C-alpha positions as CSV (number, residue, x, y, z in Angstrom):
1,M,3.4,49.9,-10.6
2,M,1.2,51.0,-13.2
3,L,1.7,48.9,-16.4
4,P,-1.1,49.2,-19.9
5,C,-2.8,46.2,-18.5
6,R,-3.1,43.4,-16.6
7,H,-1.5,40.6,-17.1
8,R,-3.2,36.9,-17.2
9,Y,-1.7,33.3,-17.9
10,V,-3.2,31.6,-20.6
11,S,-1.7,28.4,-21.9
12,Y,0.9,28.6,-24.4
13,A,-1.6,26.8,-27.0
14,E,-4.3,29.2,-26.7
15,A,-2.1,32.2,-26.4
16,A,-0.8,31.4,-29.6
17,T,-4.0,32.4,-30.9
18,G,-3.6,35.9,-30.4
19,P,-1.1,38.6,-29.2
20,N,0.8,37.4,-26.2
21,I,4.0,38.0,-24.4
22,V,6.2,35.0,-23.9
23,V,8.2,35.1,-20.4
24,D,11.1,32.2,-20.2
25,G,10.4,30.2,-23.7
26,A,10.5,30.1,-27.4
27,L,8.5,32.6,-29.3
28,N,4.9,31.7,-31.0
29,D,3.8,33.3,-34.2
30,N,1.6,36.1,-32.3
31,A,3.9,37.4,-29.6
32,V,4.4,40.7,-29.7
33,L,7.1,40.7,-27.3
34,S,9.8,37.8,-25.9
35,L,11.2,38.0,-21.9
36,S,13.5,35.3,-22.4
37,H,16.9,33.8,-22.1
38,W,17.0,31.4,-24.2
39,P,18.4,31.1,-27.4
40,K,17.7,33.3,-30.1
41,S,14.7,34.5,-28.1
42,G,14.6,37.9,-29.7
43,T,14.5,39.6,-26.3
44,P,15.1,43.2,-26.7
45,W,18.4,44.1,-25.7
46,P,18.0,47.0,-23.5
47,L,16.2,44.1,-21.6
48,K,18.7,41.2,-21.6
49,A,19.9,39.7,-17.9
50,D,21.1,36.6,-17.1
51,T,17.8,34.7,-16.4
52,S,14.1,35.2,-17.5
53,V,13.3,36.8,-14.5
54,A,15.9,39.3,-14.2
55,I,14.4,40.1,-17.8
56,V,10.9,40.3,-16.5
57,F,12.0,43.3,-13.9
58,N,13.8,44.9,-16.4
59,Y,10.7,45.1,-18.8
60,L,8.6,46.1,-15.2
61,D,11.3,48.9,-15.0
62,S,11.5,50.1,-18.6
63,Q,8.0,52.2,-19.3
64,E,9.2,52.7,-23.0
65,W,8.8,48.7,-23.8
66,H,5.8,48.4,-21.8
67,R,3.2,46.7,-24.2
68,D,-0.9,46.7,-23.7
69,V,-1.2,42.6,-24.1
70,E,-3.0,41.2,-21.2
71,V,-1.7,37.6,-22.3
72,V,1.8,36.2,-20.5
73,T,2.9,32.6,-21.4
74,N,4.8,29.9,-21.6
75,D,5.7,26.9,-23.4
76,H,7.4,24.6,-20.4
77,F,7.2,24.6,-16.9
78,D,10.9,25.3,-14.2
79,E,11.1,28.0,-11.6
80,D,12.3,30.6,-14.1
81,G,9.3,30.5,-15.9
82,L,7.0,30.2,-13.1
83,I,8.4,33.0,-11.1
84,G,8.9,35.2,-14.5
85,L,4.6,34.7,-14.7
86,F,3.9,35.7,-11.3
87,C,6.2,38.8,-11.4
88,M,4.3,39.9,-14.7
89,I,1.0,39.0,-13.0
90,N,1.9,40.2,-9.5
91,P,4.1,43.2,-9.9
92,D,3.8,45.3,-7.2
93,F,4.7,42.4,-4.9
94,A,7.5,41.1,-7.1
95,L,9.4,44.3,-6.8
96,Q,9.4,44.1,-2.9
97,H,10.6,40.6,-3.2
98,R,13.0,41.6,-6.6
99,D,16.4,40.4,-4.8
100,L,14.7,36.8,-3.5
101,L,13.0,36.3,-6.7
102,I,16.0,36.4,-8.6
103,D,18.1,34.4,-6.5
104,A,15.4,31.7,-6.6
105,S,15.0,31.5,-10.7
106,E,19.0,31.2,-10.4
107,A,18.7,28.5,-7.8
108,G,16.7,26.7,-10.4
109,D,18.0,27.5,-13.6
110,F,21.5,27.6,-12.7
111,G,21.9,25.6,-9.5
112,I,23.6,28.5,-7.5
113,Y,21.9,30.7,-4.9
114,W,23.0,33.6,-2.5
115,D,20.3,33.2,-0.1
116,R,19.1,29.7,1.5
117,H,16.0,31.0,1.3
118,A,16.1,31.0,-2.5
119,A,17.2,27.7,-2.7
120,R,14.5,26.6,-0.1
121,I,11.6,28.3,-2.7
122,A,13.2,26.4,-5.6
123,F,13.3,22.9,-3.7
124,T,9.5,23.7,-2.5
125,I,8.2,24.4,-6.4
126,S,10.2,21.5,-7.6
127,R,8.3,19.3,-5.0
128,L,5.1,20.5,-5.4
129,A,5.9,19.8,-9.3
130,D,7.6,16.6,-8.9
131,P,5.2,13.7,-10.1
132,V,6.8,11.3,-7.8
133,L,7.2,13.1,-4.8
134,S,4.3,15.9,-5.2
135,P,2.2,16.0,-1.8
136,W,-0.8,17.1,-4.4
137,S,-3.7,15.0,-4.4
138,P,-6.6,14.7,-7.1
139,N,-8.6,16.6,-5.0
140,V,-6.2,19.4,-5.4
141,I,-5.4,19.0,-8.8
142,A,-7.2,17.9,-11.7
143,P,-7.3,14.2,-11.4
144,D,-4.8,12.4,-13.4
145,A,-2.5,15.6,-14.4
146,F,0.4,13.8,-13.5
147,D,-0.1,11.4,-16.2
148,D,-1.6,13.7,-19.3
149,D,0.4,15.2,-21.6
150,Y,3.3,17.6,-21.3
151,P,1.2,20.6,-22.3
152,T,-1.4,19.6,-19.5
153,Y,0.3,19.2,-17.1
154,C,2.2,22.7,-17.4
155,V,-1.3,24.3,-17.7
156,V,-2.6,22.3,-14.2
157,V,1.2,23.4,-12.3
158,Y,1.5,26.8,-13.5
159,S,-2.5,27.2,-12.5
160,R,-1.7,25.9,-9.1
161,L,1.8,27.2,-8.5
162,L,0.6,30.5,-9.5
163,E,-2.0,31.1,-6.8
164,Q,0.5,29.4,-4.3
165,L,3.5,31.0,-5.0
166,K,3.2,34.2,-3.2
167,S,2.9,32.0,0.2
168,I,5.9,30.3,-0.1
169,V,7.5,33.4,-1.2
170,E,6.5,35.0,2.5
171,D,7.0,31.7,4.5
172,V,9.0,29.3,3.0
173,D,9.8,27.9,6.5
174,G,6.4,27.2,6.8
175,H,6.9,25.1,3.9
176,R,9.9,23.0,5.5
177,P,8.4,19.7,4.8
178,L,8.5,20.4,1.3
179,W,12.3,21.6,0.9
180,V,13.3,19.8,4.1
181,E,15.3,16.7,2.3
182,E,16.8,18.4,-0.7
183,D,18.1,20.7,1.5
184,D,19.7,18.4,3.9
185,L,21.2,16.7,0.7
186,L,22.2,20.5,0.1
187,G,23.8,20.7,3.2
188,M,25.6,17.4,3.6
189,S,27.2,18.2,0.4
190,E,28.5,21.3,1.5
191,V,30.1,19.7,4.3
192,A,31.5,17.0,2.7
193,L,33.4,20.0,0.0
194,D,34.0,21.8,3.6
195,R,36.1,18.7,4.9
196,G,37.8,17.6,1.4
197,E,35.8,14.3,1.5
198,A,34.8,16.0,-1.6
199,T,37.0,18.2,-3.9
200,I,36.6,20.1,-6.6
201,E,39.7,20.6,-8.9
202,E,39.5,23.3,-11.3
203,L,42.0,22.7,-15.3
204,E,41.2,26.7,-16.2
205,D,42.9,25.9,-19.6
206,V,39.1,23.8,-20.4
207,D,37.5,25.6,-18.0
208,L,36.8,22.3,-16.9
209,A,35.6,21.7,-13.1
210,V,36.3,18.1,-11.5
211,V,34.4,16.7,-9.1
212,R,35.5,13.6,-6.7
213,V,33.6,11.8,-4.4
214,P,34.3,8.7,-2.5
215,P,33.9,5.4,-4.2
216,G,30.5,4.2,-2.9
217,W,28.6,7.1,-2.7
218,P,24.7,6.5,-2.9
219,E,22.9,8.1,-5.7
220,R,20.1,10.9,-3.9
221,T,17.3,12.4,-5.3
222,A,17.4,16.4,-6.6
223,H,16.2,18.3,-9.1
224,R,17.3,20.6,-11.5
225,F,14.2,22.9,-14.0
226,T,11.6,21.5,-11.4
227,Q,13.0,17.9,-12.8
228,H,13.6,14.6,-10.5
229,R,17.3,13.6,-10.6
230,D,19.5,11.1,-9.0
231,V,22.6,12.8,-8.0
232,L,25.9,11.9,-6.3
233,I,26.2,15.2,-4.8
234,H,23.9,18.3,-4.8
235,P,24.7,20.4,-8.3
236,M,23.8,24.0,-6.0
237,A,26.7,22.6,-3.6
238,V,29.3,22.5,-6.4
239,H,28.3,25.2,-8.9
240,N,28.3,27.8,-5.7
241,R,31.8,26.7,-5.3
242,T,32.9,27.2,-9.1
243,R,32.3,29.1,-12.2
244,C,33.1,26.8,-14.2
245,N,30.7,25.6,-16.8
246,R,32.3,22.0,-17.7
247,V,32.0,20.0,-14.6
248,A,33.2,15.8,-14.6
249,T,32.0,14.0,-12.1
250,I,34.7,10.9,-10.8
251,C,32.7,8.3,-8.2
252,G,35.5,5.5,-8.3
253,D,34.5,3.5,-11.2
254,R,31.3,6.0,-12.4
255,L,32.3,8.8,-14.7
256,R,30.4,11.4,-16.0
257,F,30.5,14.8,-18.1
258,D,28.1,17.8,-18.0
259,Y,27.7,21.2,-19.7
260,R,25.8,23.6,-17.4
261,Y,23.1,25.4,-18.3
262,E,24.6,28.2,-18.5
263,S,25.8,27.7,-22.0
264,W,22.8,26.6,-23.4
265,V,21.3,30.5,-22.8
266,Q,22.0,34.1,-24.2
267,M,24.0,35.4,-20.5
268,V,24.7,38.4,-20.0
269,T,27.3,39.3,-17.2
270,H,29.5,36.5,-18.3
271,R,29.7,34.3,-21.8
272,P,30.9,30.5,-20.7
273,P,33.1,28.8,-23.4
274,P,31.2,27.5,-26.5
275,R,29.9,24.1,-26.2
276,I,32.2,21.3,-27.9
277,D,30.1,18.4,-29.4
278,L,31.2,15.4,-27.7
279,Q,30.0,12.8,-30.0
280,P,33.6,12.5,-31.5
281,L,34.5,11.9,-27.8
282,A,31.6,9.4,-27.1
283,E,32.9,7.2,-30.0
284,T,36.3,7.4,-29.0
285,L,35.9,6.5,-25.5
286,G,34.1,3.4,-26.6
287,D,36.6,2.1,-28.5
288,M,38.7,2.1,-25.8
289,E,36.4,0.4,-23.4
290,I,38.1,-3.0,-23.2
291,D,34.9,-4.6,-22.4
292,G,32.9,-3.0,-25.3
293,T,31.0,-0.7,-22.7
294,H,28.7,2.1,-25.3
295,W,29.5,5.7,-24.3
296,R,26.7,8.5,-25.1
297,F,27.1,12.1,-25.7
298,D,23.3,14.0,-25.6
299,G,24.1,16.8,-27.9
300,V,25.1,20.5,-27.7
301,A,21.4,21.3,-28.2
302,E,19.9,19.7,-24.9
303,I,20.1,22.0,-21.9
304,T,22.5,20.1,-19.6
305,P,23.7,17.8,-22.1
306,S,25.9,14.7,-20.7
307,L,28.4,12.6,-21.6
308,E,28.8,9.2,-19.7
309,P,29.2,5.6,-20.6
310,D,25.7,3.4,-20.2
311,G,25.7,2.1,-16.6
312,G,27.5,4.5,-15.6
313,V,30.4,2.5,-14.8
314,S,33.6,2.3,-16.9
315,S,37.0,0.7,-17.3
316,L,39.0,3.3,-18.6
317,G,40.2,5.1,-15.4
318,E,40.0,8.6,-14.5
319,D,43.1,9.6,-15.6
320,R,42.7,8.6,-19.1
321,F,39.0,9.6,-19.1
322,L,40.0,13.3,-18.5
323,D,42.9,13.2,-20.5
324,E,40.6,12.4,-23.6
325,L,38.3,14.8,-22.0
326,A,40.5,17.6,-21.9
327,G,41.4,16.9,-25.1
328,A,38.3,17.3,-26.9
329,L,37.5,20.5,-25.0
330,R,40.9,22.0,-25.6
331,C,40.8,21.3,-29.3
332,G,37.4,21.2,-30.7
333,E,35.3,23.7,-32.7
334,P,32.7,25.6,-31.0
335,A,29.3,23.6,-32.0
336,W,26.5,25.7,-30.0
337,N,25.8,30.0,-30.3
338,P,22.3,31.1,-28.3
339,Y,23.0,34.2,-28.6
340,D,21.0,37.0,-31.1
341,E,22.7,38.0,-34.2
342,E,23.5,41.2,-33.1
343,H,24.7,40.7,-29.9
């Protein structure tokens, strides 16, 4: 692969002082090109794709868009950003593993996968970058790096993982200790759905998937965007079985709603229904609680906003919750538009 120059990763703050290419993030004042599916990213339409990694491959394929700018950067850390930067820095290797790398980026961002190896690559990246679970010691990375501010954390994990990602892709099975725990949770979640122990009901008119799991199911550790999450069922098991972008999870008196990430970014293969501001619904549900339980909604601008009662437990019952939720989704006005104006 002949590019105008050899790209190198530079921290977002340092990159912004001169010409740079932003991969999977927000533009800075000196960026000459955006390769990002983020909202209002300004990525040229011919390069757009569902993930930033797929956008990078479109860039590599399109000589007319190549820029003689060495510096590539990102303002946050996650799988899509890491893999996208890696592909810019290692284009020949990336092109040999194109499908797997795009799959891994979708596993990290959207919680879906085609090849289980892609899910395991995402799990491995998340485990290494997790301040709670990472096996990295101060002798391997900067001392106390996980205790530093977020920009410093990003530099540390990017610098380390951009070097390590090739070995992970080439031999994900050899990294089994890093992915096996989350992979087991994914496997158990898929088996539960196969057996009907957990179920997914789709309310198509409001693009809502209702996930029901048995009362008393414990929360377990999973990751989204390399972030540590406690979940009742692995998101990949759910997202691989429904295209609904709105997900309600019911576990006895534990009630929760989430918008999937796909409705935050600029999707190309399909456009999810726009997000509805559910803050009025949160106030309504709180007024309906017999014990004064407060409900909160994170806001449509969050990447995967949730609606849930404080403590996760509600007295409303699933029928009342779902009736009110479906009504709000059906009648609410669009409150989020991530797309660039020309499209």
